[in-house]
SEKOLDREN-383793 format. One record per residue: residue in one letter; z, y, x of N, C-alpha, C, O in turn; residue number from 1. Coordinates in Angstrom, 2 decimals, always signed. Example, Ala and Ser with C-alpha at 12.3 -4.5 7.8 and 13.67 -1.06 7.14 Angstrom:
SEKOLDREN-383793
(atom a, (+7.80, -5.69, +13.19), (+7.80, -4.50, +12.30), (+7.80, -3.30, +13.20), (+8.46, -3.32, +14.24), 1)
(atom s, (+7.08, -2.25, +12.85), (+7.14, -1.06, +13.67), (+7.87, +0.03, +12.90), (+8.04, +1.14, +13.41), 2)
***
This chain:
SEKOLDREN-383793
(atom x, (+112.46, +49.80, +37.25), (+112.23, +49.28, +35.94), (+111.41, +50.31, +35.17), (+111.76, +51.49, +35.16), 1)
(atom x, (+110.32, +49.88, +34.51), (+109.47, +50.81, +33.77), (+109.87, +50.82, +32.30), (+110.21, +49.79, +31.72), 2)
(atom x, (+109.82, +51.99, +31.74), (+110.17, +52.14, +30.32), (+108.94, +51.82, +29.48), (+107.82, +52.16, +29.84), 3)
(atom x, (+109.17, +51.17, +28.36), (+108.06, +50.88, +27.46), (+107.64, +52.16, +26.76), (+108.48, +53.02, +26.49), 4)
(atom x, (+106.35, +52.31, +26.46), (+105.90, +53.55, +25.83), (+106.49, +53.69, +24.42), (+106.63, +52.70, +23.69), 5)
(atom x, (+106.81, +54.91, +24.06), (+107.35, +55.19, +22.74), (+106.21, +55.17, +21.74), (+105.20, +55.86, +21.94), 6)
(atom x, (+106.34, +54.40, +20.65), (+105.24, +54.37, +19.69), (+105.10, +55.70, +18.97), (+106.09, +56.39, +18.71), 7)
(atom x, (+103.86, +56.05, +18.65), (+103.64, +57.26, +17.87), (+103.51, +56.85, +16.40), (+102.89, +55.84, +16.08), 8)
(atom x, (+104.11, +57.64, +15.53), (+104.16, +57.31, +14.11), (+103.39, +58.33, +13.29), (+103.37, +59.52, +13.61), 9)
(atom x, (+102.76, +57.84, +12.23), (+102.12, +58.68, +11.22), (+102.85, +58.46, +9.91), (+103.11, +57.33, +9.52), 10)
(atom x, (+103.17, +59.55, +9.23), (+103.88, +59.43, +7.95), (+102.92, +58.98, +6.86), (+101.80, +59.48, +6.76), 11)
(atom x, (+103.38, +58.03, +6.04), (+102.61, +57.57, +4.90), (+103.02, +58.42, +3.71), (+104.21, +58.63, +3.48), 12)
(atom x, (+102.04, +58.90, +2.94), (+102.32, +59.79, +1.82), (+103.18, +59.10, +0.76), (+103.01, +57.92, +0.48), 13)
(atom x, (+104.10, +59.87, +0.19), (+104.91, +59.38, -0.92), (+106.26, +58.83, -0.50), (+106.35, +57.71, -0.02), 14)
(atom x, (+107.29, +59.61, -0.69), (+108.65, +59.14, -0.45), (+109.23, +58.64, -1.75), (+108.55, +58.60, -2.77), 15)
(atom x, (+110.48, +58.27, -1.71), (+111.12, +57.80, -2.92), (+112.62, +57.81, -2.80), (+113.18, +57.66, -1.71), 16)
(atom x, (+113.28, +57.98, -3.93), (+114.74, +57.96, -3.98), (+115.19, +56.71, -4.71), (+114.71, +56.40, -5.80), 17)
(atom x, (+116.11, +55.98, -4.09), (+116.70, +54.80, -4.70), (+118.21, +54.87, -4.50), (+118.73, +55.86, -3.98), 18)
(atom x, (+118.90, +53.84, -4.90), (+120.34, +53.80, -4.70), (+120.68, +53.77, -3.21), (+121.81, +54.07, -2.84), 19)
(atom x, (+119.72, +53.40, -2.36), (+119.95, +53.37, -0.91), (+119.72, +54.73, -0.26), (+120.02, +54.90, +0.92), 20)
(atom x, (+119.20, +55.70, -1.01), (+118.95, +57.02, -0.46), (+117.48, +57.37, -0.54), (+116.76, +56.88, -1.40), 21)
(atom x, (+117.05, +58.23, +0.36), (+115.66, +58.68, +0.40), (+114.87, +57.80, +1.35), (+115.25, +57.64, +2.51), 22)
(atom x, (+113.79, +57.23, +0.86), (+112.98, +56.34, +1.67), (+111.65, +56.95, +2.05), (+111.06, +57.72, +1.29), 23)
(atom x, (+111.18, +56.59, +3.24), (+109.89, +57.03, +3.75), (+109.26, +55.87, +4.52), (+109.96, +55.01, +5.04), 24)
(atom x, (+107.93, +55.87, +4.57), (+107.21, +54.87, +5.35), (+106.45, +55.56, +6.47), (+105.90, +56.65, +6.29), 25)
(atom x, (+106.44, +54.91, +7.64), (+105.75, +55.43, +8.82), (+104.89, +54.33, +9.41), (+105.30, +53.17, +9.45), 26)
(atom x, (+103.68, +54.70, +9.86), (+102.76, +53.75, +10.49), (+102.78, +53.91, +12.00), (+102.69, +55.02, +12.52), 27)
(atom x, (+102.91, +52.80, +12.69), (+102.71, +52.75, +14.14), (+101.46, +51.91, +14.38), (+100.81, +51.48, +13.43), 28)
(atom x, (+101.13, +51.67, +15.64), (+99.93, +50.88, +15.93), (+100.07, +49.43, +15.47), (+99.10, +48.83, +15.00), 29)
(atom x, (+101.27, +48.87, +15.61), (+101.43, +47.45, +15.31), (+102.43, +47.14, +14.20), (+102.64, +45.97, +13.90), 30)
(atom x, (+103.04, +48.15, +13.59), (+104.02, +47.87, +12.55), (+104.15, +49.02, +11.55), (+103.72, +50.14, +11.81), 31)
(atom x, (+104.75, +48.69, +10.40), (+105.10, +49.64, +9.36), (+106.61, +49.81, +9.43), (+107.35, +48.83, +9.44), 32)
(atom x, (+107.06, +51.05, +9.49), (+108.50, +51.33, +9.61), (+108.98, +51.96, +8.32), (+108.43, +52.96, +7.86), 33)
(atom x, (+110.02, +51.37, +7.73), (+110.66, +51.93, +6.54), (+111.96, +52.60, +6.99), (+112.78, +51.98, +7.66), 34)
(atom x, (+112.13, +53.86, +6.62), (+113.33, +54.63, +6.97), (+114.03, +55.02, +5.68), (+113.43, +55.66, +4.81), 35)
(atom x, (+115.31, +54.65, +5.56), (+116.14, +55.05, +4.43), (+117.22, +55.99, +4.94), (+117.94, +55.66, +5.88), 36)
(atom x, (+117.35, +57.16, +4.32), (+118.34, +58.15, +4.73), (+119.31, +58.42, +3.61), (+118.91, +58.67, +2.47), 37)
(atom x, (+120.60, +58.37, +3.92), (+121.65, +58.77, +3.01), (+122.55, +59.73, +3.77), (+123.35, +59.32, +4.60), 38)
(atom x, (+122.40, +61.01, +3.48), (+123.12, +62.08, +4.18), (+122.90, +61.97, +5.69), (+121.84, +62.36, +6.17), 39)
(atom x, (+123.85, +61.46, +6.45), (+123.70, +61.38, +7.91), (+123.44, +59.96, +8.40), (+123.34, +59.74, +9.61), 40)
(atom x, (+123.33, +59.00, +7.50), (+123.12, +57.60, +7.88), (+121.67, +57.24, +7.64), (+121.12, +57.51, +6.57), 41)
(atom x, (+121.03, +56.63, +8.64), (+119.67, +56.15, +8.49), (+119.62, +54.66, +8.79), (+120.31, +54.17, +9.68), 42)
(atom x, (+118.79, +53.96, +8.03), (+118.56, +52.54, +8.31), (+117.06, +52.34, +8.46), (+116.26, +53.03, +7.83), 43)
(atom x, (+116.69, +51.39, +9.31), (+115.30, +51.15, +9.64), (+114.95, +49.69, +9.40), (+115.78, +48.81, +9.58), 44)
(atom x, (+113.71, +49.46, +8.99), (+113.20, +48.10, +8.83), (+111.73, +48.10, +9.25), (+110.95, +48.94, +8.81), 45)
(atom x, (+111.37, +47.15, +10.12), (+110.00, +47.08, +10.63), (+109.28, +45.87, +10.02), (+109.86, +44.80, +9.84), 46)
(atom x, (+108.01, +46.09, +9.71), (+107.14, +45.02, +9.24), (+105.91, +45.01, +10.15), (+105.09, +45.92, +10.08), 47)
(atom x, (+105.79, +44.00, +10.99), (+104.67, +43.92, +11.91), (+103.41, +43.51, +11.15), (+103.43, +42.57, +10.35), 48)
(atom x, (+102.31, +44.22, +11.40), (+101.07, +44.01, +10.66), (+100.55, +42.59, +10.83), (+99.92, +42.06, +9.91), 49)
(atom x, (+100.79, +41.99, +11.97), (+100.32, +40.64, +12.21), (+101.00, +39.65, +11.26), (+100.44, +38.59, +10.97), 50)
(atom x, (+102.20, +39.98, +10.78), (+102.96, +39.07, +9.93), (+102.86, +39.39, +8.44), (+103.25, +38.57, +7.61), 51)
(atom x, (+102.35, +40.57, +8.07), (+102.30, +40.96, +6.66), (+101.24, +40.13, +5.94), (+100.09, +40.07, +6.38), 52)
(atom x, (+101.64, +39.49, +4.85), (+100.72, +38.68, +4.06), (+100.21, +39.43, +2.84), (+99.09, +39.19, +2.38), 53)
(atom x, (+101.03, +40.36, +2.30), (+100.62, +41.10, +1.10), (+101.43, +42.39, +1.00), (+102.57, +42.46, +1.44), 54)
(atom x, (+100.80, +43.40, +0.42), (+101.45, +44.67, +0.06), (+101.16, +44.86, -1.41), (+100.02, +45.14, -1.79), 55)
(atom x, (+102.19, +44.69, -2.25), (+101.99, +44.64, -3.70), (+102.65, +45.84, -4.36), (+103.75, +46.24, -4.01), 56)
(atom x, (+101.94, +46.41, -5.34), (+102.46, +47.51, -6.16), (+102.65, +46.98, -7.57), (+101.75, +46.35, -8.14), 57)
(atom x, (+103.83, +47.23, -8.14), (+104.12, +46.79, -9.49), (+104.60, +47.98, -10.31), (+105.54, +48.66, -9.92), 58)
(atom x, (+103.96, +48.23, -11.43), (+104.34, +49.34, -12.30), (+105.70, +49.04, -12.94), (+105.98, +47.91, -13.33), 59)
(atom x, (+106.55, +50.09, -13.02), (+107.88, +49.93, -13.61), (+108.05, +50.91, -14.78), (+107.19, +51.75, -15.03), 60)
(atom x, (+109.16, +50.77, -15.49), (+109.43, +51.65, -16.63), (+110.46, +52.73, -16.30), (+111.04, +53.32, -17.21), 61)
(atom x, (+110.70, +52.98, -15.03), (+111.70, +53.97, -14.63), (+111.34, +55.36, -15.16), (+112.22, +56.09, -15.61), 62)
(atom x, (+110.06, +55.73, -15.12), (+109.64, +57.04, -15.63), (+109.97, +57.18, -17.11), (+110.48, +58.22, -17.53), 63)
(atom x, (+109.69, +56.14, -17.89), (+109.97, +56.19, -19.32), (+111.47, +56.29, -19.59), (+111.89, +57.05, -20.47), 64)
(atom x, (+112.26, +55.54, -18.85), (+113.71, +55.58, -19.06), (+114.26, +56.96, -18.75), (+115.03, +57.51, -19.54), 65)
(atom x, (+113.87, +57.56, -17.60), (+114.33, +58.90, -17.27), (+113.81, +59.93, -18.27), (+114.50, +60.90, -18.58), 66)
(atom x, (+112.60, +59.72, -18.78), (+112.07, +60.63, -19.80), (+112.94, +60.62, -21.05), (+113.23, +61.68, -21.62), 67)
(atom x, (+113.36, +59.45, -21.47), (+114.24, +59.35, -22.62), (+115.62, +59.97, -22.34), (+116.17, +60.67, -23.18), 68)
(atom x, (+116.16, +59.70, -21.16), (+117.48, +60.25, -20.82), (+117.43, +61.78, -20.84), (+118.26, +62.42, -21.48), 69)
(atom x, (+116.45, +62.36, -20.12), (+116.35, +63.82, -20.08), (+116.04, +64.39, -21.46), (+116.57, +65.44, -21.82), 70)
(atom x, (+115.20, +63.72, -22.24), (+114.86, +64.20, -23.57), (+116.03, +64.18, -24.53), (+116.27, +65.15, -25.25), 71)
(atom x, (+116.77, +63.08, -24.55), (+117.90, +62.95, -25.48), (+119.04, +63.90, -25.10), (+119.56, +64.62, -25.95), 72)
(atom x, (+119.41, +63.90, -23.81), (+120.50, +64.79, -23.38), (+120.11, +66.25, -23.57), (+120.92, +67.06, -24.03), 73)
(atom x, (+118.87, +66.60, -23.22), (+118.40, +67.97, -23.40), (+118.32, +68.36, -24.86), (+118.66, +69.49, -25.22), 74)
(atom x, (+117.88, +67.44, -25.72), (+117.81, +67.72, -27.15), (+119.18, +67.93, -27.76), (+119.38, +68.85, -28.55), 75)
(atom x, (+120.12, +67.07, -27.40), (+121.49, +67.22, -27.92), (+122.10, +68.53, -27.44), (+122.72, +69.26, -28.21), 76)
(atom x, (+121.91, +68.84, -26.14), (+122.45, +70.10, -25.62), (+121.78, +71.30, -26.29), (+122.44, +72.32, -26.53), 77)
(atom x, (+120.49, +71.20, -26.59), (+119.79, +72.27, -27.29), (+120.32, +72.48, -28.70), (+120.51, +73.61, -29.13), 78)
(atom x, (+120.55, +71.37, -29.42), (+121.12, +71.49, -30.77), (+122.52, +72.07, -30.75), (+122.87, +72.89, -31.60), 79)
(atom x, (+123.33, +71.65, -29.78), (+124.69, +72.21, -29.67), (+124.61, +73.70, -29.37), (+125.36, +74.49, -29.94), 80)
(atom x, (+123.70, +74.09, -28.48), (+123.52, +75.51, -28.16), (+123.13, +76.29, -29.40), (+123.68, +77.36, -29.67), 81)
(atom x, (+122.18, +75.75, -30.15), (+121.75, +76.42, -31.38), (+122.88, +76.54, -32.39), (+123.03, +77.58, -33.03), 82)
(atom x, (+123.68, +75.47, -32.52), (+124.80, +75.52, -33.45), (+125.85, +76.54, -33.04), (+126.37, +77.26, -33.89), 83)
(atom x, (+126.15, +76.60, -31.77), (+127.14, +77.57, -31.29), (+126.63, +78.99, -31.48), (+127.37, +79.87, -31.93), 84)
(atom x, (+125.36, +79.23, -31.15), (+124.79, +80.57, -31.34), (+124.72, +80.95, -32.81), (+124.93, +82.11, -33.16), 85)
(atom x, (+124.44, +79.99, -33.67), (+124.45, +80.26, -35.11), (+125.86, +80.63, -35.57), (+126.05, +81.56, -36.35), 86)
(atom x, (+126.86, +79.87, -35.06), (+128.25, +80.18, -35.40), (+128.66, +81.56, -34.91), (+129.40, +82.27, -35.59), 87)
(atom x, (+128.18, +81.95, -33.73), (+128.49, +83.28, -33.21), (+127.81, +84.36, -34.03), (+128.38, +85.43, -34.25), 88)
(atom x, (+126.57, +84.08, -34.50), (+125.85, +85.08, -35.29), (+126.47, +85.24, -36.68), (+126.55, +86.36, -37.19), 89)
(atom x, (+126.90, +84.14, -37.28), (+127.52, +84.20, -38.61), (+128.84, +84.95, -38.55), (+129.18, +85.68, -39.48), 90)
(atom x, (+129.59, +84.77, -37.48), (+130.92, +85.40, -37.35), (+130.89, +86.58, -36.39), (+131.87, +86.81, -35.67), 91)
(atom x, (+129.81, +87.33, -36.37), (+129.70, +88.42, -35.39), (+130.67, +89.56, -35.66), (+130.90, +90.39, -34.78), 92)
(atom x, (+131.25, +89.62, -36.86), (+132.22, +90.68, -37.15), (+133.63, +90.28, -36.75), (+134.55, +91.10, -36.81), 93)
(atom x, (+133.81, +89.03, -36.34), (+135.12, +88.56, -35.88), (+135.28, +88.90, -34.40), (+134.30, +89.01, -33.67), 94)
(atom x, (+136.54, +89.07, -33.98), (+136.81, +89.41, -32.59), (+136.51, +88.25, -31.63), (+136.16, +88.49, -30.48), 95)
(atom x, (+136.65, +87.04, -32.07), (+136.53, +85.88, -31.20), (+135.09, +85.38, -31.05), (+134.87, +84.43, -30.30), 96)
(atom x, (+134.12, +85.98, -31.73), (+132.76, +85.47, -31.68), (+132.15, +85.53, -30.28), (+131.29, +84.72, -29.93), 97)
(atom x, (+132.60, +86.50, -29.47), (+132.06, +86.64, -28.11), (+132.43, +85.45, -27.23), (+131.72, +85.14, -26.27), 98)
(atom x, (+133.55, +84.79, -27.55), (+133.97, +83.63, -26.76), (+133.02, +82.45, -26.94), (+133.00, +81.54, -26.10), 99)
(atom x, (+132.24, +82.45, -28.00), (+131.30, +81.34, -28.23), (+130.09, +81.39, -27.29), (+129.39, +80.39, -27.14), 100)
(atom x, (+129.85, +82.53, -26.67), (+128.70, +82.63, -25.78), (+128.90, +81.85, -24.48), (+127.91, +81.47, -23.85), 101)
(atom x, (+130.13, +81.60, -24.07), (+130.38, +80.83, -22.85), (+129.94, +79.37, -23.02), (+129.14, +78.90, -22.21), 102)
(atom x, (+130.41, +78.64, -24.05), (+129.91, +77.26, -24.20), (+128.42, +77.23, -24.56), (+127.72, +76.29, -24.19), 103)
(atom x, (+127.93, +78.24, -25.28), (+126.49, +78.28, -25.59), (+125.69, +78.42, -24.30), (+124.64, +77.79, -24.16), 104)
(atom x, (+126.16, +79.22, -23.37), (+125.48, +79.36, -22.09), (+125.50, +78.07, -21.30), (+124.51, +77.70, -20.67), 105)
(atom x, (+126.65, +77.37, -21.32), (+126.75, +76.10, -20.60), (+125.78, +75.07, -21.16), (+125.01, +74.48, -20.42), 106)
(atom x, (+125.83, +74.86, -22.49), (+124.95, +73.86, -23.10), (+123.48, +74.29, -23.02), (+122.59, +73.44, -22.93), 107)
(atom x, (+123.22, +75.59, -23.07), (+121.85, +76.08, -22.89), (+121.33, +75.78, -21.50), (+120.17, +75.42, -21.33), 108)
(atom x, (+122.20, +75.94, -20.50), (+121.80, +75.63, -19.12), (+121.54, +74.14, -18.96), (+120.58, +73.75, -18.29), 109)
(atom x, (+122.37, +73.30, -19.56), (+122.14, +71.85, -19.51), (+120.80, +71.51, -20.16), (+120.04, +70.71, -19.62), 110)
(atom x, (+120.51, +72.11, -21.31), (+119.24, +71.86, -21.99), (+118.06, +72.31, -21.14), (+117.05, +71.62, -21.08), 111)
(atom x, (+118.19, +73.45, -20.48), (+117.11, +73.96, -19.63), (+116.87, +73.05, -18.42), (+115.72, +72.76, -18.08), 112)
(atom x, (+117.94, +72.61, -17.77), (+117.81, +71.72, -16.62), (+117.16, +70.40, -17.05), (+116.30, +69.88, -16.35), 113)
(atom x, (+117.58, +69.87, -18.20), (+116.97, +68.63, -18.68), (+115.50, +68.82, -19.00), (+114.69, +67.93, -18.74), 114)
(atom x, (+115.13, +69.96, -19.56), (+113.73, +70.24, -19.85), (+112.90, +70.30, -18.57), (+111.81, +69.74, -18.50), 115)
(atom x, (+113.42, +70.98, -17.55), (+112.72, +71.08, -16.27), (+112.59, +69.70, -15.63), (+111.52, +69.35, -15.12), 116)
(atom x, (+113.65, +68.91, -15.64), (+113.60, +67.57, -15.06), (+112.64, +66.66, -15.84), (+111.95, +65.83, -15.24), 117)
(atom x, (+112.59, +66.82, -17.16), (+111.68, +66.04, -17.99), (+110.23, +66.37, -17.63), (+109.40, +65.47, -17.53), 118)
(atom x, (+109.93, +67.66, -17.43), (+108.57, +68.08, -17.07), (+108.21, +67.57, -15.68), (+107.09, +67.09, -15.47), 119)
(atom x, (+109.13, +67.66, -14.72), (+108.87, +67.16, -13.37), (+108.61, +65.66, -13.40), (+107.66, +65.18, -12.77), 120)
(atom x, (+109.43, +64.92, -14.11), (+109.26, +63.47, -14.23), (+107.92, +63.13, -14.85), (+107.26, +62.18, -14.43), 121)
(atom x, (+107.50, +63.90, -15.84), (+106.23, +63.66, -16.51), (+105.05, +63.94, -15.58), (+104.08, +63.18, -15.57), 122)
(atom x, (+105.13, +65.01, -14.80), (+104.00, +65.39, -13.95), (+103.88, +64.52, -12.70), (+102.80, +64.45, -12.11), 123)
(atom x, (+104.95, +63.85, -12.27), (+104.87, +63.00, -11.08), (+104.05, +61.73, -11.33), (+103.58, +61.11, -10.38), 124)
(atom x, (+103.87, +61.35, -12.56), (+103.05, +60.19, -12.88), (+103.86, +58.92, -13.04), (+105.09, +58.93, -12.91), 125)
(atom x, (+103.17, +57.81, -13.34), (+103.85, +56.54, -13.58), (+104.66, +56.07, -12.37), (+104.29, +56.31, -11.23), 126)
(atom x, (+105.76, +55.40, -12.65), (+106.62, +54.90, -11.58), (+106.19, +53.48, -11.20), (+105.55, +52.77, -11.98), 127)
(atom x, (+106.57, +53.08, -9.99), (+106.22, +51.75, -9.52), (+107.22, +51.30, -8.46), (+108.07, +52.07, -8.01), 128)
(atom x, (+107.10, +50.05, -8.09), (+107.85, +49.53, -6.95), (+106.85, +48.86, -6.02), (+105.83, +48.34, -6.47), 129)
(atom x, (+107.15, +48.89, -4.74), (+106.27, +48.30, -3.73), (+107.04, +47.19, -3.00), (+108.21, +47.34, -2.68), 130)
(atom x, (+106.33, +46.09, -2.75), (+106.92, +44.98, -2.01), (+105.98, +44.56, -0.90), (+104.76, +44.70, -1.01), 131)
(atom x, (+106.57, +44.03, +0.16), (+105.81, +43.49, +1.28), (+106.17, +42.02, +1.42), (+107.34, +41.65, +1.37), 132)
(atom x, (+105.14, +41.18, +1.58), (+105.35, +39.75, +1.79), (+105.13, +39.43, +3.25), (+104.08, +39.73, +3.82), 133)
(atom x, (+106.14, +38.82, +3.87), (+106.06, +38.36, +5.25), (+106.38, +36.87, +5.26), (+106.74, +36.32, +4.22), 134)
(atom x, (+106.26, +36.20, +6.39), (+106.61, +34.77, +6.42), (+108.07, +34.50, +6.03), (+108.39, +33.38, +5.62), 135)
(atom x, (+108.94, +35.48, +6.15), (+110.35, +35.27, +5.80), (+110.65, +35.60, +4.36), (+111.78, +35.39, +3.92), 136)
(atom x, (+109.69, +36.13, +3.59), (+109.91, +36.39, +2.18), (+109.45, +37.77, +1.73), (+108.80, +38.51, +2.48), 137)
(atom x, (+109.81, +38.08, +0.49), (+109.45, +39.36, -0.12), (+110.50, +40.40, +0.21), (+111.70, +40.11, +0.21), 138)
(atom x, (+110.07, +41.63, +0.48), (+110.97, +42.75, +0.75), (+110.56, +43.93, -0.12), (+109.41, +44.36, -0.09), 139)
(atom x, (+111.52, +44.45, -0.89), (+111.26, +45.62, -1.72), (+111.37, +46.87, -0.85), (+112.33, +47.02, -0.09), 140)
(atom x, (+110.39, +47.75, -0.96), (+110.39, +48.99, -0.20), (+110.99, +50.10, -1.04), (+110.91, +50.08, -2.27), 141)
(atom x, (+111.60, +51.07, -0.38), (+112.20, +52.19, -1.10), (+111.21, +53.31, -1.35), (+111.54, +54.28, -2.04), 142)
(atom x, (+110.02, +53.21, -0.81), (+109.01, +54.24, -1.01), (+107.64, +53.59, -0.96), (+107.51, +52.52, -0.36), 143)
(atom x, (+106.65, +54.15, -1.54), (+106.64, +55.22, -2.53), (+107.08, +54.70, -3.90), (+107.03, +53.50, -4.16), 144)
(atom x, (+107.51, +55.62, -4.76), (+108.05, +55.27, -6.07), (+107.14, +55.67, -7.23), (+107.46, +55.40, -8.39), 145)
(atom x, (+106.01, +56.32, -6.94), (+105.06, +56.73, -7.97), (+103.70, +56.08, -7.69), (+103.34, +55.86, -6.54), 146)
(atom x, (+102.96, +55.79, -8.75), (+101.75, +55.00, -8.65), (+100.64, +55.65, -7.82), (+99.96, +54.95, -7.07), 147)
(atom x, (+100.44, +56.95, -7.94), (+99.38, +57.63, -7.19), (+99.57, +57.51, -5.69), (+98.69, +57.00, -5.00), 148)
(atom x, (+100.71, +57.98, -5.15), (+100.94, +57.83, -3.72), (+101.01, +56.37, -3.27), (+100.64, +56.06, -2.13), 149)
(atom x, (+101.48, +55.48, -4.13), (+101.56, +54.06, -3.76), (+100.16, +53.47, -3.57), (+99.94, +52.69, -2.64), 150)
(atom x, (+99.22, +53.84, -4.43), (+97.86, +53.35, -4.28), (+97.21, +53.86, -3.00), (+96.49, +53.13, -2.32), 151)
(atom x, (+97.48, +55.14, -2.67), (+96.95, +55.69, -1.43), (+97.58, +55.01, -0.21), (+96.90, +54.72, +0.77), 152)
(atom x, (+98.89, +54.76, -0.29), (+99.58, +54.08, +0.81), (+99.05, +52.66, +0.97), (+98.86, +52.20, +2.09), 153)
(atom x, (+98.81, +51.98, -0.14), (+98.30, +50.62, -0.08), (+96.92, +50.58, +0.58), (+96.64, +49.68, +1.38), 154)
(atom x, (+96.07, +51.55, +0.26), (+94.74, +51.59, +0.87), (+94.83, +51.79, +2.38), (+94.13, +51.14, +3.14), 155)
(atom x, (+95.70, +52.70, +2.81), (+95.85, +52.96, +4.25), (+96.44, +51.75, +4.96), (+95.93, +51.32, +5.99), 156)
(atom x, (+97.51, +51.19, +4.39), (+98.18, +50.05, +5.03), (+97.28, +48.82, +5.04), (+97.24, +48.10, +6.03), 157)
(atom x, (+96.55, +48.58, +3.95), (+95.64, +47.44, +3.91), (+94.54, +47.58, +4.96), (+94.14, +46.59, +5.58), 158)
(atom x, (+94.05, +48.81, +5.16), (+93.05, +49.03, +6.19), (+93.57, +48.73, +7.58), (+92.87, +48.13, +8.40), 159)
(atom x, (+94.80, +49.15, +7.85), (+95.39, +48.89, +9.17), (+95.66, +47.40, +9.35), (+95.42, +46.85, +10.43), 160)
(atom x, (+96.16, +46.74, +8.30), (+96.42, +45.30, +8.39), (+95.12, +44.55, +8.64), (+95.10, +43.63, +9.46), 161)
(atom x, (+94.04, +44.92, +7.96), (+92.76, +44.25, +8.16), (+92.23, +44.49, +9.57), (+91.61, +43.61, +10.16), 162)
(atom x, (+92.47, +45.69, +10.11), (+92.03, +45.96, +11.48), (+92.80, +45.11, +12.48), (+92.23, +44.67, +13.48), 163)
(atom x, (+94.10, +44.89, +12.22), (+94.91, +44.09, +13.14), (+94.65, +42.60, +12.98), (+94.50, +41.88, +13.97), 164)
(atom x, (+94.60, +42.12, +11.73), (+94.47, +40.68, +11.49), (+93.02, +40.20, +11.44), (+92.77, +39.00, +11.54), 165)
(atom x, (+92.08, +41.11, +11.29), (+90.69, +40.71, +11.13), (+90.36, +40.55, +9.66), (+91.25, +40.61, +8.81), 166)
(atom x, (+89.10, +40.34, +9.36), (+88.72, +40.20, +7.95), (+89.34, +38.95, +7.33), (+89.61, +37.97, +8.02), 167)
(atom x, (+89.57, +39.00, +6.03), (+90.16, +37.81, +5.39), (+89.19, +36.64, +5.46), (+87.97, +36.84, +5.47), 168)
(atom x, (+89.72, +35.44, +5.50), (+88.84, +34.27, +5.57), (+87.99, +34.17, +4.32), (+88.43, +34.52, +3.22), 169)
(atom x, (+86.76, +33.70, +4.49), (+85.89, +33.56, +3.33), (+86.42, +32.42, +2.46), (+86.96, +31.44, +2.96), 170)
(atom x, (+86.26, +32.58, +1.17), (+86.78, +31.52, +0.29), (+86.02, +30.23, +0.53), (+84.79, +30.23, +0.66), 171)
(atom x, (+86.75, +29.15, +0.58), (+86.11, +27.85, +0.83), (+85.37, +27.43, -0.43), (+85.63, +27.93, -1.53), 172)
(atom x, (+84.46, +26.54, -0.26), (+83.71, +26.05, -1.41), (+84.67, +25.31, -2.34), (+85.57, +24.61, -1.88), 173)
(atom x, (+84.47, +25.48, -3.63), (+85.40, +24.81, -4.55), (+85.26, +23.29, -4.45), (+84.19, +22.77, -4.14), 174)
(atom x, (+86.33, +22.60, -4.71), (+86.27, +21.13, -4.63), (+85.30, +20.59, -5.69), (+85.12, +21.20, -6.75), 175)
(atom x, (+84.68, +19.47, -5.40), (+83.75, +18.91, -6.39), (+84.52, +18.51, -7.64), (+85.70, +18.17, -7.56), 176)
(atom x, (+83.84, +18.54, -8.78), (+84.54, +18.14, -10.02), (+84.95, +16.68, -9.94), (+84.27, +15.86, -9.32), 177)
(atom x, (+86.04, +16.37, -10.57), (+86.49, +14.96, -10.52), (+85.43, +14.06, -11.15), (+84.86, +14.35, -12.20), 178)
(atom x, (+85.20, +12.96, -10.47), (+84.17, +12.03, -10.99), (+84.82, +11.16, -12.06), (+86.03, +10.93, -12.09), 179)
(atom x, (+83.97, +10.70, -12.92), (+84.47, +9.83, -13.99), (+84.92, +8.51, -13.39), (+84.19, +7.88, -12.63), 180)
(atom x, (+86.08, +8.11, -13.72), (+86.63, +6.88, -13.20), (+86.22, +5.76, -14.15), (+86.46, +5.82, -15.36), 181)
(atom x, (+85.61, +4.75, -13.58), (+85.17, +3.62, -14.42), (+86.39, +2.78, -14.76), (+87.19, +2.44, -13.89), 182)
(atom x, (+86.51, +2.46, -16.00), (+87.60, +1.61, -16.43), (+87.09, +0.18, -16.57), (+85.96, -0.02, -17.01), 183)
(atom x, (+87.85, -0.77, -16.23), (+87.45, -2.17, -16.35), (+88.07, -2.83, -17.52), (+87.83, -4.01, -17.76), 184)
***
């Protein structure tokens, strides 16, 4: 019995994190492979190029929502840090003022982490979702999650699909305009 050859895969740029875990896309000669990893569990989904009808990118508001979350939480933590440090400075002659530096450090660290996450979210660019249309329906992909890598992935995948399926059919001539119906 002969073994079938193992397909070679090329990684498609741009991963993504969703509630299902970390997603990645891989290209083989005849299919697109989606891999979702959650700690030690992996799930796979194949989309054969011969069956793919569309690869669609849709812009989402996830970046804006996370920007607001990181901004609000970081701003509140920053104000709390400032208030605690002000209270410690005003009462610096009291014995207990040194105890205020512990919560100030905690809230300061929260504010710093939120600031860093806000900057990272901002620099990654607009968020998006990707879907694949096959004869059995639409499938949401877990990667890529940002518009720049998604556009590059779409260009690569569309090129491979066109190579497998051939050029798209030329648009047919439009139907003739409806003729005037004579009334009797």
